[in-house]
NUZA-456431 format. One record per residue (C-alpha): residue number from 0; x, z, y; residue in one letter. Coordinates in Angstrom, 3 decimals. Example, Ala and Ser with C-alpha at 12.3 -4.5 7.8 and 13.67 -1.06 7.14 Angstrom:
REM residues 2
ATOM gutor     east       up    north pator
ATOM     0   12.300    7.800   -4.500     A
ATOM     1   13.670    7.140   -1.060     S
END
This chain:
REM residues 481
ATOM gutor     east       up    north pator
ATOM     0  -13.031   36.114   -7.558     X
ATOM     1  -13.835   32.753   -6.663     X
ATOM     2  -16.406   30.472   -5.347     X
ATOM     3  -18.789   28.192   -7.129     X
ATOM     4  -21.837   25.809   -5.779     X
ATOM     5  -24.054   28.610   -6.306     X
ATOM     6  -22.089   30.932   -4.364     X
ATOM     7  -19.340   33.710   -4.924     X
ATOM     8  -18.575   34.206   -8.931     X
ATOM     9  -17.008   37.663  -10.087     X
ATOM    10  -15.216   37.764  -13.543     X
ATOM    11  -14.282   40.697  -15.188     X
ATOM    12  -10.643   41.062  -17.026     X
ATOM    13  -11.135   42.004  -20.544     X
ATOM    14   -7.794   41.346  -22.048     X
ATOM    15   -5.121   44.229  -23.260     X
ATOM    16   -2.407   43.227  -20.909     X
ATOM    17   -1.382   45.796  -18.211     X
ATOM    18   -1.673   49.629  -18.107     X
ATOM    19   -5.292   51.895  -18.390     X
ATOM    20   -5.437   53.810  -15.688     X
ATOM    21   -9.072   55.264  -15.862     X
ATOM    22   -8.175   58.902  -16.598     X
ATOM    23   -7.025   61.146  -13.511     X
ATOM    24   -3.504   61.540  -14.569     X
ATOM    25   -2.804   57.653  -14.462     X
ATOM    26   -4.861   56.956  -11.457     X
ATOM    27   -2.623   59.781   -9.083     X
ATOM    28    0.502   58.273  -11.214     X
ATOM    29   -0.030   54.835   -9.712     X
ATOM    30   -1.509   55.982   -6.538     X
ATOM    31    1.661   58.094   -5.769     X
ATOM    32    3.936   54.976   -7.098     X
ATOM    33    2.224   52.162   -5.116     X
ATOM    34    1.363   54.638   -2.373     X
ATOM    35   -2.367   53.285   -2.457     X
ATOM    36   -4.580   56.383   -2.029     X
ATOM    37   -7.487   53.854   -2.826     X
ATOM    38   -6.331   54.151   -6.779     X
ATOM    39   -7.229   57.595   -6.881     X
ATOM    40   -9.905   57.582   -4.431     X
ATOM    41  -12.265   54.209   -5.090     X
ATOM    42  -15.353   54.623   -7.325     X
ATOM    43  -14.278   50.827   -8.238     X
ATOM    44  -11.576   51.932  -10.504     X
ATOM    45  -13.286   53.488  -13.589     X
ATOM    46  -12.642   54.057  -17.593     X
ATOM    47  -12.455   50.144  -18.071     X
ATOM    48   -9.827   49.655  -15.029     X
ATOM    49   -6.197   48.472  -16.068     X
ATOM    50   -3.263   47.771  -13.631     X
ATOM    51   -1.454   44.729  -14.148     X
ATOM    52    2.357   44.479  -13.001     X
ATOM    53    5.678   42.199  -13.942     X
ATOM    54    2.973   39.095  -13.812     X
ATOM    55    5.735   36.748  -12.972     X
ATOM    56    6.559   35.010  -16.471     X
ATOM    57   10.193   34.680  -15.966     X
ATOM    58   10.453   38.635  -14.964     X
ATOM    59    8.551   39.701  -18.024     X
ATOM    60   11.022   38.222  -20.455     X
ATOM    61   14.007   39.167  -18.360     X
ATOM    62   12.623   42.524  -18.856     X
ATOM    63   12.605   42.457  -22.558     X
ATOM    64   15.910   40.539  -23.141     X
ATOM    65   17.930   40.933  -19.810     X
ATOM    66   20.614   39.613  -21.431     X
ATOM    67   19.131   36.066  -21.258     X
ATOM    68   19.800   33.448  -18.404     X
ATOM    69   16.355   32.225  -17.886     X
ATOM    70   15.729   28.140  -16.952     X
ATOM    71   14.544   28.183  -13.034     X
ATOM    72   11.433   25.996  -14.063     X
ATOM    73    8.832   27.678  -16.382     X
ATOM    74    5.924   25.308  -17.671     X
ATOM    75    2.581   26.011  -18.538     X
ATOM    76    0.981   24.259  -21.751     X
ATOM    77   -2.970   24.590  -22.676     X
ATOM    78   -2.565   25.287  -26.825     X
ATOM    79   -5.204   26.701  -28.862     X
ATOM    80   -7.397   26.781  -25.754     X
ATOM    81   -5.351   29.142  -23.796     X
ATOM    82   -2.945   28.806  -21.074     X
ATOM    83    0.527   29.513  -22.467     X
ATOM    84    4.030   29.567  -20.311     X
ATOM    85    7.274   28.588  -21.732     X
ATOM    86   10.386   29.328  -20.843     X
ATOM    87   13.709   28.106  -21.899     X
ATOM    88   16.293   30.945  -22.123     X
ATOM    89   20.109   30.197  -22.322     X
ATOM    90   23.190   32.969  -23.857     X
ATOM    91   26.498   32.184  -21.739     X
ATOM    92   29.735   33.844  -21.324     X
ATOM    93   33.194   32.832  -18.930     X
ATOM    94   35.156   33.909  -21.558     X
ATOM    95   35.355   30.844  -24.033     X
ATOM    96   38.945   29.967  -24.521     X
ATOM    97   40.766   27.020  -22.811     X
ATOM    98   37.316   25.908  -20.832     X
ATOM    99   36.851   25.138  -17.527     X
ATOM   100   34.669   27.448  -15.642     X
ATOM   101   31.594   26.573  -13.310     X
ATOM   102   29.614   28.239  -11.161     X
ATOM   103   26.210   28.498  -12.150     X
ATOM   104   24.399   28.514   -8.942     X
ATOM   105   26.447   25.098   -7.942     X
ATOM   106   26.142   23.655  -11.170     X
ATOM   107   22.057   23.565  -11.186     X
ATOM   108   21.427   23.166   -7.746     X
ATOM   109   19.612   20.299   -6.285     X
ATOM   110   17.104   19.035   -3.551     X
ATOM   111   14.317   20.715   -5.174     X
ATOM   112   15.304   24.459   -5.900     X
ATOM   113   17.023   24.394   -2.671     X
ATOM   114   13.535   23.896   -0.886     X
ATOM   115   10.830   24.952   -2.987     X
ATOM   116   10.028   28.623   -3.760     X
ATOM   117    8.358   27.522   -7.434     X
ATOM   118   11.654   26.854   -9.159     X
ATOM   119   14.030   30.130   -9.253     X
ATOM   120   17.742   29.287   -8.491     X
ATOM   121   20.596   30.390  -10.699     X
ATOM   122   22.641   33.233   -9.648     X
ATOM   123   26.121   32.631   -8.437     X
ATOM   124   28.160   33.487  -11.579     X
ATOM   125   31.023   31.704  -13.230     X
ATOM   126   30.220   30.342  -16.812     X
ATOM   127   32.218   28.433  -19.213     X
ATOM   128   29.819   28.213  -22.402     X
ATOM   129   26.186   28.081  -22.297     X
ATOM   130   23.563   27.357  -24.956     X
ATOM   131   20.122   27.141  -24.683     X
ATOM   132   19.527   29.568  -27.697     X
ATOM   133   15.897   30.511  -27.641     X
ATOM   134   12.632   29.526  -26.333     X
ATOM   135   10.280   31.990  -25.016     X
ATOM   136    6.163   32.215  -24.487     X
ATOM   137    4.271   34.280  -22.231     X
ATOM   138    0.507   34.329  -22.538     X
ATOM   139   -1.047   33.695  -19.125     X
ATOM   140   -3.936   35.847  -19.719     X
ATOM   141   -2.765   39.092  -21.277     X
ATOM   142    1.365   38.843  -20.456     X
ATOM   143    2.201   38.843  -24.519     X
ATOM   144    6.109   37.922  -24.416     X
ATOM   145    7.309   36.284  -27.546     X
ATOM   146   10.728   34.854  -27.878     X
ATOM   147   11.971   32.343  -30.600     X
ATOM   148   15.577   31.567  -31.817     X
ATOM   149   16.078   27.957  -30.681     X
ATOM   150   19.617   27.336  -31.800     X
ATOM   151   20.333   29.937  -34.315     X
ATOM   152   23.966   28.983  -35.227     X
ATOM   153   24.734   30.257  -31.680     X
ATOM   154   27.103   33.420  -32.295     X
ATOM   155   26.415   35.134  -28.837     X
ATOM   156   22.459   35.013  -29.918     X
ATOM   157   23.160   36.538  -33.525     X
ATOM   158   25.149   39.473  -31.733     X
ATOM   159   22.278   40.158  -29.416     X
ATOM   160   19.497   39.742  -32.264     X
ATOM   161   21.613   42.196  -34.304     X
ATOM   162   21.970   44.961  -31.263     X
ATOM   163   18.547   44.389  -30.528     X
ATOM   164   16.427   43.677  -33.592     X
ATOM   165   12.892   42.159  -33.863     X
ATOM   166   13.047   40.820  -30.376     X
ATOM   167   13.790   37.596  -31.458     X
ATOM   168   11.698   35.662  -33.917     X
ATOM   169   13.084   33.005  -36.194     X
ATOM   170   12.902   29.372  -35.563     X
ATOM   171   10.604   28.702  -38.581     X
ATOM   172    8.082   31.223  -37.085     X
ATOM   173    7.360   29.027  -33.838     X
ATOM   174    3.864   27.572  -34.334     X
ATOM   175    3.584   23.597  -34.537     X
ATOM   176    1.038   23.795  -31.077     X
ATOM   177    4.334   25.580  -29.264     X
ATOM   178    6.811   23.268  -30.502     X
ATOM   179    5.035   19.864  -29.534     X
ATOM   180    5.446   21.127  -25.791     X
ATOM   181    8.746   22.187  -26.253     X
ATOM   182   11.207   19.605  -23.598     X
ATOM   183   14.783   19.641  -22.892     X
ATOM   184   15.620   22.131  -20.239     X
ATOM   185   16.575   21.055  -16.806     X
ATOM   186   19.119   23.422  -15.781     X
ATOM   187   21.545   22.861  -18.692     X
ATOM   188   21.008   19.011  -18.316     X
ATOM   189   22.252   19.612  -14.498     X
ATOM   190   24.945   21.436  -15.800     X
ATOM   191   26.050   18.639  -18.627     X
ATOM   192   25.919   15.894  -16.024     X
ATOM   193   28.008   17.723  -13.600     X
ATOM   194   30.618   17.874  -16.559     X
ATOM   195   30.019   14.301  -17.537     X
ATOM   196   31.051   12.989  -13.834     X
ATOM   197   34.467   14.468  -14.419     X
ATOM   198   35.164   14.288  -18.308     X
ATOM   199   33.540   10.675  -18.793     X
ATOM   200   37.500    9.681  -17.636     X
ATOM   201   39.865    9.677  -20.961     X
ATOM   202   42.952    8.458  -19.357     X
ATOM   203   44.927   11.524  -18.069     X
ATOM   204   46.498    9.638  -15.275     X
ATOM   205   42.921    8.582  -14.108     X
ATOM   206   41.678   12.001  -14.398     X
ATOM   207   44.251   13.852  -12.265     X
ATOM   208   44.132   10.741   -9.531     X
ATOM   209   40.226   11.515   -9.883     X
ATOM   210   39.198    7.785   -8.645     X
ATOM   211   37.114    7.092  -11.444     X
ATOM   212   35.160   10.072  -10.934     X
ATOM   213   31.115   10.240  -10.729     X
ATOM   214   28.949   11.759   -7.956     X
ATOM   215   25.272   12.789   -8.553     X
ATOM   216   23.489   11.047   -5.618     X
ATOM   217   21.874   12.954   -2.839     X
ATOM   218   18.430   13.168   -2.919     X
ATOM   219   17.318   10.345   -0.339     X
ATOM   220   13.669   10.917   -0.619     X
ATOM   221   14.464   14.013    1.202     X
ATOM   222   15.801   13.383    4.985     X
ATOM   223   17.738   16.353    6.107     X
ATOM   224   18.235   18.322    2.668     X
ATOM   225   21.689   17.683    1.345     X
ATOM   226   21.054   18.272   -2.235     X
ATOM   227   21.668   16.424   -5.608     X
ATOM   228   18.641   14.213   -6.718     X
ATOM   229   17.011   16.257   -9.579     X
ATOM   230   16.935   14.803  -13.057     X
ATOM   231   13.145   13.530  -13.806     X
ATOM   232   11.150   13.576  -17.089     X
ATOM   233    9.989   10.022  -17.924     X
ATOM   234    8.520    8.262  -20.639     X
ATOM   235   11.462    5.769  -21.204     X
ATOM   236   12.460    3.090  -23.579     X
ATOM   237   15.879    2.514  -23.475     X
ATOM   238   17.990   -0.393  -24.694     X
ATOM   239   17.707   -0.620  -28.476     X
ATOM   240   14.781    1.854  -28.442     X
ATOM   241   11.820    0.595  -30.352     X
ATOM   242    9.374    2.710  -28.281     X
ATOM   243    9.250    4.754  -25.565     X
ATOM   244   10.231    8.535  -25.903     X
ATOM   245   10.107   11.525  -23.456     X
ATOM   246   13.204   11.714  -21.484     X
ATOM   247   14.907   13.630  -18.868     X
ATOM   248   17.147   11.212  -17.249     X
ATOM   249   19.701   11.126  -14.183     X
ATOM   250   21.857    8.321  -12.124     X
ATOM   251   25.575    8.392  -11.445     X
ATOM   252   27.206    6.825   -8.395     X
ATOM   253   30.537    6.139   -8.035     X
ATOM   254   32.484    8.624   -5.466     X
ATOM   255   32.900    6.228   -2.675     X
ATOM   256   30.469    3.819   -2.605     X
ATOM   257   26.490    3.859   -3.098     X
ATOM   258   26.358    1.521   -6.218     X
ATOM   259   25.278    2.507   -9.299     X
ATOM   260   27.880    3.808  -11.768     X
ATOM   261   26.046    4.718  -14.907     X
ATOM   262   22.484    6.109  -16.293     X
ATOM   263   22.069    9.233  -18.362     X
ATOM   264   19.333   10.138  -20.604     X
ATOM   265   18.261   13.158  -23.249     X
ATOM   266   15.962   13.045  -25.624     X
ATOM   267   12.946   15.491  -25.044     X
ATOM   268   10.990   15.109  -27.798     X
ATOM   269   11.254   17.993  -30.476     X
ATOM   270   11.999   15.452  -33.080     X
ATOM   271   15.009   14.805  -35.028     X
ATOM   272   16.706   12.784  -31.650     X
ATOM   273   16.074   15.986  -29.770     X
ATOM   274   19.091   16.953  -27.765     X
ATOM   275   20.759   13.083  -27.831     X
ATOM   276   22.329   12.221  -24.846     X
ATOM   277   23.186    8.514  -23.936     X
ATOM   278   25.037    7.077  -21.219     X
ATOM   279   24.701    3.503  -20.086     X
ATOM   280   28.042    2.973  -17.979     X
ATOM   281   28.314   -0.298  -15.769     X
ATOM   282   31.338   -2.195  -14.796     X
ATOM   283   33.510   -1.062  -11.638     X
ATOM   284   32.942   -3.982  -10.252     X
ATOM   285   28.837   -3.864  -10.338     X
ATOM   286   26.558   -4.648   -7.382     X
ATOM   287   23.685   -2.750   -8.939     X
ATOM   288   22.476   -0.484   -6.069     X
ATOM   289   22.096    3.179   -6.370     X
ATOM   290   19.526    5.371   -4.822     X
ATOM   291   20.694    5.827   -1.718     X
ATOM   292   20.935    2.220   -1.167     X
ATOM   293   17.709    1.530   -2.510     X
ATOM   294   15.972    4.008   -0.240     X
ATOM   295   18.054    2.308    2.521     X
ATOM   296   16.630   -1.024    1.380     X
ATOM   297   13.263    0.542    1.412     X
ATOM   298   13.296    1.747    4.791     X
ATOM   299   14.843   -1.148    6.288     X
ATOM   300   12.555   -4.000    4.775     X
ATOM   301   10.200   -5.176    7.893     X
ATOM   302    7.058   -5.339    5.914     X
ATOM   303    7.685   -1.560    4.437     X
ATOM   304    8.411   -0.603    7.855     X
ATOM   305    5.411   -1.522    9.565     X
ATOM   306    2.876   -0.455    7.270     X
ATOM   307    4.700    2.978    6.924     X
ATOM   308    4.274    3.361   10.960     X
ATOM   309    0.691    2.315   10.775     X
ATOM   310    0.172    4.955    7.669     X
ATOM   311    1.749    7.704   10.127     X
ATOM   312   -1.188    6.725   12.736     X
ATOM   313   -4.459    8.265   12.995     X
ATOM   314   -3.072   11.984   12.514     X
ATOM   315   -1.509   11.468    8.971     X
ATOM   316    2.023   12.395    7.527     X
ATOM   317    3.716   10.233    4.750     X
ATOM   318    5.396   11.975    2.020     X
ATOM   319    7.647   10.099   -0.178     X
ATOM   320    7.666   10.953   -4.043     X
ATOM   321   10.260   10.632   -6.474     X
ATOM   322   12.573    7.782   -6.527     X
ATOM   323   12.666    6.874  -10.111     X
ATOM   324   15.176    4.993  -11.811     X
ATOM   325   14.324    2.885  -15.046     X
ATOM   326   17.078    0.722  -17.210     X
ATOM   327   15.378   -2.817  -17.586     X
ATOM   328   16.862   -6.031  -18.585     X
ATOM   329   20.267   -5.529  -17.626     X
ATOM   330   19.669   -3.680  -14.181     X
ATOM   331   17.389   -1.085  -12.991     X
ATOM   332   14.179   -0.778  -11.857     X
ATOM   333   13.522    1.570   -8.790     X
ATOM   334    9.855    3.030   -7.996     X
ATOM   335    8.779    5.411   -5.658     X
ATOM   336    5.215    6.724   -4.759     X
ATOM   337    4.091    7.021   -1.064     X
ATOM   338    1.690    9.588   -0.284     X
ATOM   339   -0.536   10.016    2.986     X
ATOM   340   -1.445   13.568    3.959     X
ATOM   341   -3.874   14.702    7.118     X
ATOM   342   -2.123   16.892    9.460     X
ATOM   343   -4.852   18.937   10.330     X
ATOM   344   -6.152   21.523    7.549     X
ATOM   345   -5.029   22.055    4.143     X
ATOM   346   -4.991   18.570    2.702     X
ATOM   347   -3.996   17.222   -0.673     X
ATOM   348   -1.463   14.258   -0.390     X
ATOM   349   -3.061   10.953   -1.563     X
ATOM   350   -1.314    8.193   -3.538     X
ATOM   351   -1.671    5.295   -1.045     X
ATOM   352    1.078    2.513   -2.042     X
ATOM   353    4.063    2.092   -4.124     X
ATOM   354    7.486    1.061   -3.479     X
ATOM   355    9.571   -0.615   -6.174     X
ATOM   356   12.813   -2.400   -5.925     X
ATOM   357   14.949   -4.796   -8.812     X
ATOM   358   18.229   -5.957   -7.453     X
ATOM   359   17.735   -6.458   -3.614     X
ATOM   360   13.852   -7.380   -3.985     X
ATOM   361   11.755   -4.909   -2.592     X
ATOM   362    7.703   -4.790   -2.850     X
ATOM   363    5.147   -2.477   -1.533     X
ATOM   364    2.124   -2.545   -3.178     X
ATOM   365   -1.211   -0.580   -3.840     X
ATOM   366   -0.186    0.766   -7.630     X
ATOM   367    2.685    0.449  -10.163     X
ATOM   368    0.857   -2.552  -11.952     X
ATOM   369    0.671   -4.463   -8.824     X
ATOM   370    4.241   -3.677   -7.736     X
ATOM   371    5.256   -4.852  -11.283     X
ATOM   372    3.896   -7.957  -11.124     X
ATOM   373    5.065   -8.573   -7.718     X
ATOM   374    8.458   -8.216   -8.726     X
ATOM   375    8.370  -10.029  -12.352     X
ATOM   376    5.547  -11.963  -12.071     X
ATOM   377    4.790  -15.397  -10.831     X
ATOM   378    4.880  -15.537   -6.901     X
ATOM   379    2.115  -17.349   -4.904     X
ATOM   380    2.571  -18.526   -1.178     X
ATOM   381    1.208  -16.448    1.323     X
ATOM   382    0.000  -19.184    3.890     X
ATOM   383   -3.412  -19.340    4.055     X
ATOM   384   -4.572  -23.043    2.829     X
ATOM   385   -7.044  -25.012    5.317     X
ATOM   386  -10.441  -26.112    4.087     X
ATOM   387  -11.038  -29.764    3.743     X
ATOM   388  -12.127  -30.376    7.444     X
ATOM   389   -8.846  -28.697    8.476     X
ATOM   390   -9.968  -26.104   10.950     X
ATOM   391  -11.150  -23.290    8.775     X
ATOM   392   -8.921  -20.757    6.965     X
ATOM   393   -9.903  -19.334    3.617     X
ATOM   394   -9.955  -15.211    4.359     X
ATOM   395   -8.273  -13.097    1.274     X
ATOM   396  -10.640  -11.187   -1.051     X
ATOM   397  -12.075   -8.099    0.409     X
ATOM   398  -10.581   -8.554    3.891     X
ATOM   399  -12.765   -9.533    6.782     X
ATOM   400  -12.416  -12.729    8.815     X
ATOM   401   -9.970  -11.888   11.468     X
ATOM   402  -11.288  -12.243   15.309     X
ATOM   403   -8.222  -14.395   16.052     X
ATOM   404   -6.426  -12.033   18.052     X
ATOM   405   -4.127  -10.076   15.788     X
ATOM   406   -3.648   -7.131   18.562     X
ATOM   407   -7.505   -6.693   18.352     X
ATOM   408   -7.512   -6.851   14.818     X
ATOM   409   -4.755   -4.171   14.464     X
ATOM   410   -6.697   -1.831   16.975     X
ATOM   411  -10.107   -2.247   15.134     X
ATOM   412   -8.386   -1.783   11.872     X
ATOM   413   -6.630    1.865   13.325     X
ATOM   414   -9.827    2.843   14.957     X
ATOM   415  -11.448    2.310   11.230     X
ATOM   416   -8.575    4.263    9.624     X
ATOM   417   -9.276    7.078   11.873     X
ATOM   418  -12.928    7.218   11.382     X
ATOM   419  -12.559    6.903    7.627     X
ATOM   420   -9.984    9.799    7.386     X
ATOM   421  -12.578   11.790    9.624     X
ATOM   422  -15.395   10.854    7.248     X
ATOM   423  -13.363   11.908    4.179     X
ATOM   424  -12.968   15.412    5.735     X
ATOM   425  -16.374   15.972    6.563     X
ATOM   426  -17.401   14.633    2.996     X
ATOM   427  -14.772   17.161    1.178     X
ATOM   428  -16.125   20.266    3.567     X
ATOM   429  -19.586   19.390    2.190     X
ATOM   430  -18.600   19.023   -1.116     X
ATOM   431  -19.930   15.413   -1.481     X
ATOM   432  -17.646   13.680   -3.450     X
ATOM   433  -19.491   10.541   -3.407     X
ATOM   434  -19.110   10.353    0.254     X
ATOM   435  -15.504   11.158    0.031     X
ATOM   436  -14.537    8.053   -2.682     X
ATOM   437  -16.551    5.913   -0.327     X
ATOM   438  -14.191    7.144    2.860     X
ATOM   439  -11.252    6.568    0.751     X
ATOM   440  -12.063    2.985    0.100     X
ATOM   441  -13.058    2.446    3.662     X
ATOM   442   -9.371    3.880    4.633     X
ATOM   443   -7.685    1.436    1.996     X
ATOM   444   -9.684   -1.727    3.465     X
ATOM   445   -8.608   -0.789    6.684     X
ATOM   446   -5.079   -0.443    5.881     X
ATOM   447   -5.061   -3.614    4.153     X
ATOM   448   -6.717   -5.245    7.577     X
ATOM   449   -4.130   -3.601    9.487     X
ATOM   450   -1.401   -4.774    7.465     X
ATOM   451   -2.669   -8.438    7.656     X
ATOM   452   -2.830   -7.963   11.432     X
ATOM   453    0.670   -6.674   11.900     X
ATOM   454    2.131   -9.508    9.885     X
ATOM   455    0.247  -12.176   12.008     X
ATOM   456    1.717  -10.277   14.964     X
ATOM   457    5.154  -10.759   13.538     X
ATOM   458    4.772  -14.086   12.394     X
ATOM   459    7.658  -16.689   13.337     X
ATOM   460    7.836  -20.636   13.347     X
ATOM   461    9.805  -21.027   10.396     X
ATOM   462    8.710  -19.013    7.131     X
ATOM   463   11.255  -16.815    5.278     X
ATOM   464   12.624  -17.857    1.715     X
ATOM   465   11.348  -15.406   -1.120     X
ATOM   466   13.993  -14.893   -3.645     X
ATOM   467   12.399  -13.749   -6.964     X
ATOM   468   14.432  -11.963   -9.187     X
ATOM   469   13.838  -12.162  -12.956     X
ATOM   470   15.497   -9.666  -15.270     X
ATOM   471   16.317  -11.144  -18.784     X
ATOM   472   14.239   -9.500  -21.758     X
ATOM   473   11.758   -7.805  -19.402     X
ATOM   474    9.210   -6.031  -21.294     X
ATOM   475    5.886   -5.749  -19.764     X
ATOM   476    5.493   -2.435  -22.002     X
ATOM   477    7.428   -0.190  -19.460     X
ATOM   478    5.455    3.093  -19.720     X
ATOM   479    5.803    5.292  -16.234     X
ATOM   480    3.558    7.848  -17.192     X
END
């Protein structure tokens, strides 16, 4: 059951999932199993009733193929008008000759699966061989599980398929609509990046000393969480590529510095390049900042700090999005969305600003396009130009003329922010999305005025020199979707 504008709406399940419990024997059996007498006595349980359990997609696959290790991040897709869950399955062992062992839980841990209940953490066991041997699908409506062979050359998969015939279908039977939604699995990628952080060193003495090892940086957007930065799926154009491709990416840092050591990506598009890993390795003396240093640059920037303080006022919390890294023009472009969520009630986070950085330059704009333009486009002076009479200052577009006292302007802007947040809550409660959109526009205007007032409060006698960083071969076709 759910609600609609016309009141409560009831739905009747018509799928074939679950177990029929219309007869007395099944009712009694399940009443005993779940210690629930209403299953037996309620008149709402009739001949059409079915009881659904094992409703978690991963659990359903695990019940059918317990010899599989499943990726911790199942994902849904709309295929032929139905919601289908896709899961990556691994075959693994810890008995591969002359191969180093890794702890599966440690190798796949990051800041997300340590704090989120939506992702499944891997079990604490040792492995030294793992392959993404199968792709599984689960119909979200009727629970039908289908397992397809993905790496048909895997000898462990062949052994299990011989032991349990008809469980795994050949890859050729995977529908094209399902193949389109296949992606490179995260847990396998995290294991591979952990191995690469050491085994990229080819010199035996350097490997023994360990001074050239890399580390996966901690996630700087989650203060208080000591977890590695997770890999991110991006539509990414690597050097040498003609077009952006769907990729899974990560960064590495040197063991004892906060600069960038390398950037790693793997093609996730289900084509001939699927699974192709590429690594952009930087010189040891590079000054390109890594994620931790970039986050420090963001938070130490005075303009960013001032606006974040304003966003946190008026009953709002600031939530930092993923810090994304994109190779551009011999350097790395960093992008981080900033969300605002009302502290009262169950509210959704709303995108308010975008942080971006290239080199040592930091910008804080309303959207990604403005951030790109601020980093690489022509910069204009922020000094207001006097009118011909020398007495009036031309106001910025969409920003009301100041009163002359920046402290008063700041207080008025904060008051307007609080009113806009309150109006937005009322509009949502009443289902008035037109009013909600107006409230969000008013909030954005108030934020702009507050930032302008804050800057005027902090203005100094000598303007700071703006250094513009322009990368070579910058492509304006960068796709961040």
